[in-house]
N, C-alpha and C positions, 0 to 999 in steps of 0.2 A: 834394054828397054822394054821388048819385046817379053822378055822372060820376068819383067815385075811387071806387065801385062798379064800373062799368063796365070801369075803368083794372086794377082786380084781377080782375076777370074775366076780362081778356083774356091780364095777362101769366103770373100764377099756375102755369097747365099749361104754357106754353111754360118757364118755371125749371122746373117737377116732372121735366116731361119729360127737361132739360136735365141736372139730378140724378140721376136714375136712369138715364140713359147712361152717366157719368162715371163706373168705377169706385171704391169707397173705396178700395181697396190694389191695384195691377198692379202689374207689371213686366213690358216687353215688351222682347224681343230682336230686334235689326235684321235684316232679313231674308235679308242678307250669313252669317248665325249657322245658318241650317238646314241641316238634314242634307246632305250630299255624299258622292261616292265617296270612295273614298283617294286614285284620281289627278284626280278633279278637285280637289279638298280641300288636296292637297297643290302642287300644278302653281297654286294662287293665285284657286280657287273661290271659297271662304269661309275666314276667318283661322281659326287654332288657338286653344284656350286659352291656350297662350302667350301669342300674340300677342293676345288682350283684356287680360288680364295687364299686358302692355310698353304698350299705349295706354292705361292705364289710368293707367301710373306715367310717362307722357309727357303725361298732364294733356287726355288727349285719351278720354271718357267710352267705352268701349264697348257700353253699354246704356244707352236712352232711357228714364225711370222716369215716374210720377207715381205719390206716394205721400203720403197721409193717414196722420198716424199717430193712433192711436187713443185716445183721450182717459184719460190716468191716473184709476185710482180712491181718491178721495181714503183708502180702507182698507184697500188692496195695495199693498206696495212689493217689484217686484224685488229677490230676492237671486241671485246670479249670483255661484259661484265663481268667484276671477281666480286661474287657474292662470299660474305663470310658463313664459317660453316653453321648450322640452323639448328639453334638449342634445342635440347627434346623437351619433350610436353613433362610438364609435372603432373597433368591428372589423367591423362594420354597415351594408351601404345601405338604411338605413331614408328614401326620395326620396320625395318628396310624400305624407306625411306617414302613409306606410305603415310596417308592421312587417316585417324582412326576414326572410326563412327558410331558410337552407343549404337545398342538394337536391343528390344527389349525380348525379342525373342527370335533364336536359332533351329536349325531341326537337330542339332547336338546336345541340347539342353541337359536332356535326361540321363544321357551320357555322363553329361559333368557334375551332376548335380548327387551321380552316384558313387562316384572316384573321387570329387576335389577335395572333401573334408577325411577322408580319411588316411589315419597316421600309419605310423612304422615302427618295427621293434625290432628286437632280435639283433644282429652283430649289425644291420644298414643304422641300426636306431641309435646303438652306442657308437659308430662311428660316426656318425651325424651330430650329435652330442658333442664327442671331442671336439669337434670344430668350433665347439661355439664363441670363443677367445679369438681368434685368428681373422683377420685382415679378410675384404667381403670376394676379394679376390682368389686368395688363400682357398674361402669355399667354394667357389665354383670351381676351381682344378680340380678339387680335392672331389669333389661330388659327381663329377661328369666324368674324370677316370674311373672311380670308381663302378659307376651302372656300366663303363662301356665295357668294360673289363668282365663285368661278372654277370651281363645278358647278351644273349644269343637273339637275333631276328630270326623269328620266325612268321611268318603271313596268319592273319586273322582264321583265314580258311582251310591251314593248315591245322592251326593249334584248334579250333574250336569247330571249323565245317561253316562260317558265319562271315561276312564281307568287311564285319567292321565290330571290333567289340572291345572295348576302354577295359583292362583291367586297372586294381587297385597298386598302389605301389607293393605292398606287402606281398599282393597277390605273382606280381613281376617277379620280385626278388627270390621270393621263395622256389616260385618255377625255373627262375634263369632262364627265362626267353620270355619274347613278345615284341610286339612291332614298335615301330617312330614313335607312337604317342604313348606306348605305354612305356620306355624310355626317360619320354619329358615328363610323365607321371610321375615317376620313380622319383629322377630328381627333383622335381619340386618339393616330394614330401620330406626328401631329404633333407633342403634346403631349408625347409619352413621347420626341421626340427632341431638344423644350426643356427638359429635364430633372424633367419633373413626373413622381414613381413611379407605377408600374403600377396599386400597392395604391389610387390615389386616383380612377384613372380607370374610370369604371361605362359599360358599354355595357346602356343601357333599353329593352325590345321594351313598347311598354302601350299602350295603348287612349285613347286621344282622345275624352272625352263628347261633347266638346264638337261634335266633325265626324261623331261617328260611327265614326273610321277606325281602322287598325292604326297604328300609328306607331313610331320608333325618337332617339333621344334619346341626346346624350353626356352624362354629367352627374359632375363633379368635386367633390370633398372638399376644399374651403381657404379657408380662416379660419372654421373651425367651421359651416363649411354646406356643403347639396348644392348646388350651381351647374348651373344647365340650357346648356348650348349646343343649340342647337336651327335645323335649316335653314328653319325660317322668319319668324327674323328675327336682326337684327345686338344686338340686347340680350341680355344673359345679367341671369339672375332667381333667386332660391332658390327651389330647389323645394316649397317650403312653402308658396308665394305660389301656385302652379297646382293649384288643386282638381280640376279638370278630367281629369287626366291619373293613368290607374291604372295604377302598374308588373305586369305579370304574369312578367317573366322581367329578372335582372343577371347578366352576367356582368363579372366582371373576372379577373383576375392570383389562376391556381389555384382559382374558387371560383365559383358558380350560386349564383343565390337567386330561389324563389319569393316572395311576397308578401300578407299578409294586413293587419286594419284592426285597431286600439283598439276597443272597443265606448264612443258615444259618451255622455258624461256629460250628459245635458237639464238643460237651464234648472229651477233650482229657485225657485218664487217661494210667498215667506212669508207669513201675515197680519202688518198692521202694528206693529210692537212701541208702538209712539206710541198713547196713550188719547186720541180726540177731545176729549173733554170730562172736565173733572178730576172727580174724585169726592167729594161731602161725603157728610158724614153726614146721616143723619134727623132732621128737627127733633125736639128734646128738652129738656123740660125737668128738671132733678133736684131732686128734692123730699127734706127734711129728714127721716128717717126718724122716729117719732112720740118723744116725747120730750126732743127732739135741736135745738138750735136751728138756726136756717137759716143754709145757709150766705152768708159776705160776699157773693161773687157766685156766682149760676145761669148755667152752662152752658148754651149753645144752640150747635147747628150744623143742617145741614140737608142732602139728601140730591137731586139730581139726577140722574135717569134718566142712566145715561151710555150714547152713542149706541155698539153692539157694533163691535168691531174687525173682524168679519166673521163 
């Protein structure tokens, strides 16, 4: 007994210390996901939010986590409404789970007007034309990979000495360099040449919350979804699967949009509708009234206190 007591005294403090050091519920992001400047992030210093999503889809976890679920209460049951997937709008780009709001003017209109109608020629134009008979997904994959492989990211301050400049698609592909909106505009021009309607192509200027950086991507309406073509990856995903992209302005043929968000409906937990113990009537004996005959049988029952449901 004394030996057992000594062992307990030796190991219990160590176990308690380890338990205190281990969080009951925690999620730790990789160090590579820490915020960086726009240039460092897009040049490869940190993966974007979309890269995190595509890593998860490819079977490679984007985050490491240690989670200990809380024990469920025997008296409470979660009752969260299961809403069906929201259908995408046919007339406005509600991309990245936002609500698109049409506006008359924006600070970037002059840049958009200068490059949005530009065509594309040369080998890029020929390649785009060769895709005309392909399915929409094949077109998106081919153009996304084509531009990502041939254009190198260079910040506008380095290339032009200005904070922001939008290049025509032909200039971007001829120079083989540009920043994020230049990638997106080049893909847009190629998809137009491949036969994709202008109304289904959206240049989206956004904020990447993961990298805390300004960014731009091309989003395409296809097969009832908004699909994202990003210069950070050759994978194409649904915009609703990228929660850390916050669209600011979206440009399409003849229209400009800003974005808002629906108010989230919080989960609701209701008290359990299941009674923990059966209810029984209090024990009683039915006595005959004076002058009456005793009943053939006496009804009895008992009442046990039921555990409250909440």
